N, C-alpha and C positions, 0 to 999 in steps of 0.2 A: 468614394469620398473624389474627387479630379487633383489630378498630381500640381505642384503646386512649385514652378524656379526657382524664386527670385533673385535672378537676376543681380541689378542694379541693388536693393537692400541688401543683402549678403558682403555684399564691398566691399558696402558702404558699412558696415555694423564691424562686417573685421577691420576697414584701413583705419577706424575710431581707438578702435584697440590697439594696433600697433600701434597709433601717436602717442594713446596712455604709456606702450611699456618706451616707448624712444630715450633706451640709455641706457635701458636694459643689458645685464650682461651674455655675452652666447645667443644664444638658441632665443629665449626669454625674450629678441628685443627683434629676433627674425620668425617663429616660429606663431601659430595662432595659440596655437593647445597653451606650449608653454608657458604662450606669452600670457593667455588671461588668467593663466591659474597667477603668473608674478604677478598681476597688474591687481588680481584681488585679492589675495595678501599683499601689499602693497597698500591698498583701503582703507586695507581692516585693521593694519598697522600708523597709519593716518589719523582717522578716526581716535584708534583707543590713545595716542601721543600724543591729539589738543588737547588732551587731556588732561594725562597725567604733562604737560610742561607745565598747566599752575598750580602742580601739588610739586616738580623740580624747582619751580624758580621762588614758592611761597617760601622753600625746605634750605635756598640762596639766602635768603635776605635772613631767615632767623637767624646761620650761621655766622653773619654780616654781622648783623645784631651782638651778637651773644660776643663776638670778636672787640668787636668797639666797646662795649660795656665790662668789658676784661676789664680793658685799653687804662677805663676812666674805677677805678676799684668796683661794680659790683656787676652782678652777674645774669643773666641772658631775665629768666623769673624775676628776677629782681626785680627789673626795667615796666618791662607790663605793671608791675603788676604794684609800681610805685603813678605809670603813668597813670591806670583807668583811678588809682585816688585820686592824682593828682587833679583827675576832668579833660588833659588833650587828651582827642582821636586823632592819633593821625595812624594811616593802614604800618601795619609791616612793610611793603611795600620807599614808602614815602621815605620812616622811621630808615631804616638802610641803605638810602639815598644822604641825607642828611649825612647818614656816617660815611658814610664814603666823601664829600663833596663837601663841606661844612663841619669844620669836629668842632669850633667854636660852640652856631649856633647846639649839634650837640651833646657839649657840653650843658649849655642851660637847659636845657634836654629831663641830662642826669640829672645835675641839681635839681631841680623841679620834680621831679621823682624819689628822692630822697629826700627831702625836708617835706614830701607827703608822708611818705611810713613813715617819717620819727614824728609829724604831726599826730601821727595814729595814735586813738589811745591802746592804752596794754590795755589785753582782756585777763583775766585776778581768776 
């Protein structure tokens, strides 16, 4: 087979990878082999963490809702159950935002959840 020297293609590929590694520590931003390993690792982390971010935000919203519900004398699980019984279909993101920014509005949601739980017939 004939020999392939690559020339500009090789340089362009390395330059592109080193551009991705800009800002990395020490040799990881300067030397091609170290930079390639670091860039590959960073791409794996960024893929994983894009998915984990959704998990982390949901956990944050649930914590905020639990704290706000306890301030109104209710647990998180009771709040979610009561809202489901009342037919209020707000997601946790909106509920947490209301709990932080609009305490009066969140209080009315708490009341409607409590009323829905109280109105539910008891099991014998």
